[in-house]
N, C-alpha and C positions, 0 to 999 in steps of 0.2 A: 331388496328394489334391485332391478337391473343396473349396471355401473353405465353410465353416460359414454356415447360414442366419444373417444378422445379427438381433440383438436390436432394433435401432434402425437404422433407413435413411430418411434425408433427402434428397431430389432435387430438384433444379430450385427452389430456394427463392428466394423474390423478396421485399423489403421496401421501401418506400419512404416516407420521412418527408417534411415539407414542406420541399424544398429540397435534400434528401440522399437518395441511394438506398444504402442500406445493405448490403444483400443483392443479388447478381445472378447467378442461377441457382447457389447455392452447394449443397453436399452433404457428407453425414457418415455415414461408416457405421460402426457399432458390433459387435463380437461379443458373443456370450454369454460371461461371465466375463473380459473383456477389459479392461484398464486402457489407456485412449486418451488420447492426449494433443493437445489443440486450441491451437494458439498462432497468433500473429499480431500485427500491431502493433495498437497502440490505433486503434479506427475501421475495422478489417478485418472487422467483422461477428461475431466471436465471441460477445459477450453479447446481440445481437441473434438469433443462432442459438438460443441458448439460453432465450432469453425465449420465442421463437416455439414451441419444443420444449414448455416448460412452461406454454404457456398464458398468458403475460403480455402477449404481442404477439399478433396474429393476421397470417399470412402472406396476402401478395396473391396469389401462386402457388405450385406446387410440392406435392409428396406426402411425408408421414409415414409410415412403417410401425412398429408397434412390437410386437413378441413377434408378428410375422407379421400383423397386422391393421392397416388403415387406421385412422388416429386423428387427430383435432383436438381437443386439451384447451382447454377455454374458460377455464380458471384455474388457476393453480398447486395449487389444493386438489384439483382435480380429477386434475392429474398425480399428486399424492402419491396418492392412493386408487387410482392404476393400478399405481403403485410405482416413481414417477420422482421422486426427492427432489433438490434443490439446496442447496447450501452456498455462498453467497452469501462474496463476498471482504469486503464491508461487512456487518459483523454485523447480521442483521434479527431482534433479540429484544427483549422486554420488559426494560427493565433494571431497573424498579422491582418485578417479580415475581422469586420465588426461584428457584435453579437449577433444582430439580426441576419446579417449574410452569412454566419454559419449555422444559424438555425433552418434557413431556407436554402442550404446551398444547392446548387443544381434545379431548383425548384421554385425560383424566384418568381412572385408575381408580376405579370407585365401589363403593359398597357399602350397600344400603338406601337409593339415590338421593342418597348423599351421597359426596363426596370421599374415598378412602380414603386419607388424607396417610401412614401409615406404609407403606403398600404403595408407593405413588408415590416416596416417599425412599429407601426400599431400592431399587426398580429403578433409579433415578436413580443412586444411588452404584455400583450393579453395572456400570452402562454406562460410568460416568466411570473405574472401575477398569481398564477395559481399555486405557484411555490412561494408564494409572498417576498418575491425577489424584485425588487424597484430599483433598477439601475438605468443607464444610458446606454441603450441598445446600438447606438452609432459608434460607440468607442470600440478600439480593437480588443478582440478576446484576452490579449497578453497583458493589458492593464488591470484585469482584473486576478483575484488569488484564485487558487486549485479550487476551493469548495464553489465559489460561482460557475467557474468553468464546469464543474461538474453537473451543476444545476442547468447550465445551457446545455450540455450534451443530453442530459434527459429530456428538457423541453423539446429537442430537435426531434427525439425518437416518439415523443408523444404526437407532434405534429403529423405524423405519418399516418395517423388514423389505422393503427397497426391491428392486426387481429392477436398476435402474441408479441410481448417486449419482452427482450432477454437483458437483465440487470446483473453485471458482472462486477461485483464488490462495490455497489453504488455508493454505499454509505462513507467509505475508506477515508474521504476528505471533508466529511461534514460534521457540524457539530450536533448536538441533542436535539435543538430546536429545530435545523434543517432536516433530521432524520425523521423528526415527528410530522413534519410538512410533506415528504417523500411519501410515507407509510400512508399518509392521508389520501394523497395523489394514487397511491396502488390500489388502495380499497376504491376510490372512485372509480377507477379502471375495470377493476373485477365486477361492480356495480353494472358496469355498462357492457359486460360479457366479454371484455379482452383478458387474454391470460397472460400472466407474467412468470417467466423462469427467473429464480431469484438466487443468485451465486452469493455467498456469504461464509466468512469463516467465525461471524460474531454469534453465537447460538443463541442469544437472549433475541436477536433480531429474525431468526426463523420462527420462534415461537409467539413474537408480537405480529406476524404478519402473513404467514405461510400457512396454507391449508394442507400440503403434503409434503414429503422429502424422499429425495433420492439420493441415496450414499452410495459413491463410487470407489474403487480401490483398485490399485495394479491394472487398471484398463477395463476393469468390470463393473458392472452393476451390482452390488450385494444387497440392497433392500429397497423398497419402495413402500412406504407407510404413511399413514396419516398421520401428521406431526403431532396430534395429542395422543397417540398410541405409543409414543417412544420417549424415553427421557433423554436429557442433555448426557448423561453418563453413557447411556447405552449408545449414542450417537458418536460419541468420541472412542468407543470401544471398537464399534463398526468401522471407522475411518482408520484406528491404528491396527485393525487385525487382531485384538488382543481380547483376552476375556474380561468380564466388566470388573470381577473382584482384581484382577491386576491393575487397571486403570485406576479404581478408587485408591488401592495402597500408592501408586506411583506419581498419582496428581497429573496435572496436564503442563506445567512448566519446568522449565530445565534450569532454573534458579536452586541454589541452595540457602538454606536457612542460617541465620546469621550475619555479622558484619564481615567483612574484609578486612585485613591488617593495612589500615593507610599508613602511609609512608611520607616522604618529603613533599613540600605543595608543589605541584606543577603548574598548576594554572591559575593566575589571580585575574579578575577582572572587575572594576570598580567602575561605577556610574557611566555605563555603556549607553551611547546615544547613535541612533540611525534615523534621521528625520523625524517622522512622526511615528514611527514603529516601535522605536526602542527609546527610553528615557529613563535612565536612572537605574540601569540593571546591575546587580552586583552577584558573582557568584565566585566559588574557588572550586577545585578538583585536585586530590592529592593522588600520589601514586598508590596503584594498589586497590583503589575505591571505585565504586559505581554512583554516579550523583544523577540523580532523574531530574528531568526540567519538565515541569508539568503547567498546565493551563490551558484555557478555553480557546477555540478557535480564534486568531488574529491577536492572541496575548503576547507573539513576540518570540516564540519556543526557537523557529526555525530561523528567525533573525538572528539571535544570538549566536546559533552555530556558525553561520554564513561572517558575521562580523568579527568573531574569534579566529575563523579561518582565512580572512581577508578576503572572501569574494566580494562582501560588501565593505566599503570604508566608514571609519569611525567618523562620527562628526564632534564626540565628545567622549570624555573617559579615558580609561588606562588598562590596558593589558599585560598582564607580566608572565612570564615563563622562566621557570627555577629563579623567580626572586629577582629577574631583571626584566625592564620595561621593553617591549618590542613593539612595532609598528609594520604590520605586514601589508605590504602594497598589492600583494596578490597571493593568490593559493599558493603559489611555488614558494614563498618566503615561508608560509606556515609547513609546508612538508619539510622544507629544510629543517627546520625546527624541531621535528619529529612528530608533527601532528597530522593525523589523517581524517578525513570526512566521508560518512557515506550520507548522501542525501535521500531525501523523502521520494522523490521522484525517480524511481529505476530506470524508466525509458526515455526520459528526457536528459537527467545530469548524471546517469550512472552508466549503464550498458552502452556499446556499440553493435548493436544489431546483428549486422552483417558480419562482423568480425568474429574469431573464434573465441574458444574461452582462453587459450593461452594467451592471444593476442589481448583480451580485455584483462586478464587476470595481472599482466607484467607491464600494463601500459604507462603506469608512474615509474616502474623500475627501470625504464628503456635506458635513461642516462646512466646506471649503473651497469648496465648490461652491454654497453656500446664501447667499442675500442677504435678509434679511427672512423666512427661514423657507422661502424659495422656491428650489428648485434651478435654476439655469442651465443650460438641456438644451442649449444650443448648445455651451457648452464642456463639457460632460460626454460629449456626442457626439463631440466633436473628439479628448479624453484617449481615448476608449474605441476609435474608428478606430486612432488612433496605435499604440496598444500591441496590437491585435488583428494588425495590419499587422507591428510590430517582432518579436513573438513567435511570428509565422505559426499562430494559432489557427484552426484549421480548424473554422469555424462559418457556419451559413447566413446568420448575421448578427446584430448586437449585441441583438438583441430574441428571438433563439432560447434558451429555457430551457436552463440549465446543465445540467440532469439528461441532458439528449438529446445532451450532447458525451462523447466518450470520456473516459478516465481522465487521459491524457496532457493533453489540451486543458483538462479543468476544472482541472489541477494549473498548466496557464501561465495560466489566468484568475485563481489565486490568487496566483501570482508577480505577475501585473502589479497585483494590488490594492494592493500594497506599494511596487511600483516606481514607480506613480502619485504616489506620496507622497515620492518623493525621499529614501529612508532612507539612513542612515550605515552600518548595521548590520543583518544580515539573519540571523535564526535559521531554519534550515530542517532540520525533523525529519523525515528519510526522504524528501525530494523527488522521488525517483523511484521509490516504493515502489507495485508493481502497476502499473506501465506499461511498455509495450514497448522494444525495444532502439531502436527509430528515435526515439520522443518521448525516451526516456532521454538518447539522444545530443545532442537539441536542446537539453534541460534543462541539462545539464552544459556545453555550449557555453556557454550564456547566463548560467549562473552564473561560467563561467573570464572571461567577457567583462565582467562586473559588476565582480568583483575588480580587472581589470586597469584599470577606470576608477575605480579607489580605493574600492569598496564593501567593507567587512569581512564576512566570511560565517563563522558557525559552523555547520558541517553536521554533522549527525546520519545516521551510515547504519549499516545492517548487513551491507551488502556490501563486505567487505574490499578487492575489486579497486576499486571507487570510491573508497574513502579513499586506496589507494596512489597513484592514478593523479591524483587530483584536487587532494591536500591539501598545503598549505605545511608544516603541523604537525600531528602527530595527539596528543590528550591522550586516555588511556585509565582508565577508571572500571572500578572494581570494588566492588559491595557498597555504594555509596553515597560511595564513595572516589576521588579521582583518585589514580592509582598511579604514570602513568608519563607522560612528555610526549617524544615521538619527533619529532627534527628530520627535514627534508625527506630530508636525505642518508641518514637511517637508516630510512625507512618502506618496510617489506614486510609482506607478509600473515603471515609467520613472525614478526617482531617485533611486530606488533601482537596476534597469537593468544598470544605468550609473555607478553605484559604483562597480558594478561586473566586470567592465573593466576598470573604470579609477578611481583614487582616487577623491574624492568630500567633504570629511568630514572629520574632527579631529576624530582621534580614543578615545576610551572611556579614556584612560588615560590622557587625555589632550594635548598630543602632536601629532602632524599631523604625520602620517606614510608615509614616503617618499619612502618606498621600493616597486618600481612596477617594 
């Protein structure tokens, strides 16, 4: 049978930034009513390709056809009007506006020249009910967690009656139930003839919902196949540019097998309480070990890290560092005590996008680099170059804007921000979230190396494979409680999942937690 005329055809696309050739003759073909995966390592060119399609960037050369006509969108707004909508991984909404205002921003229904609030709120509620989200749409968006915000972003894109919806890591903040709901919406869109470009690093998701897959590497398209015609290992091999046998031998994670040599106790937290989010959480971290923190969405994982770091104030419980009680009034106190914190949201709480790699990396170190209020540039440059080399950060140079780096390289810069302070304890909230297999492996190997050097690590992750392969112990949270601690020899995906819903082990304080 002849192949259907594509809805989208991008051919020979090239794009060069200062010092970096992002795309080299890349191509992408998406059929009508097709769910098409686009995958590749960070820096492969996926985001650049999407930004060129949607008008955020101008291509240097190549052609784009949409709905059978040559196009060049000069702005994302022009792309939206033509029926192309994008849901970005980093939520790009207005936090102080209400949920309904965010969904209909710039398209508010009006009556007699005034915003028709009742109609707008009703339509917003109806859209969100497709995702089984029942919330007060008149409340500011910032009062809801990241998962709800992601659903609002998806609802906004759906409301445009698009011909093509681009989803960039749409499930990175969602739990299993929300992911299932999203997949149902994608299938519904497909049935209505809407095409979807689905960007994800979670291979299982591709096989659950996608029809075809395009693999990109080093700014080029290396394959375009039906998803059922290619295996997961073949996809990984294509992304990494390796032979299949090499990937099979080496695996996909950077963690080494076996436990680290745990030393003296660095952190002891007992009966932590923060509002309704945390209630009776216990955990310990020793020097030289990686402790995983597991739990379903809303279990309190991020809240534990923020409480320990002094970003949220404790209402009850106690934190000890080096067996001495501490009360951090702010993150600055925690930093002085030798604690670093890489937060989950790189864009909002991590990078400063329009500042350089050098400025972002040394932000926390500036008090130590300054003399009489003047930064010692030579010393700063020496430290930056050292960590660019050590962490293999792919950048045109220290002065390149961090926003121009791939997600994996941005994450390395944030890790370097804390490592240049020589911390004793590192709190990592989803350190590999939204980054590719190759960069993920590099970061996991770095975490492993740091633990071997005596650094204590508390690692929060939604990926059970990452916890089972990388942790010496795993503490499981449920509804703001610590309900289990799983020792290294007992760690498995089944054990962690069972603990998320049923108590299976003693809590870190030695007493069994019976609050279920």
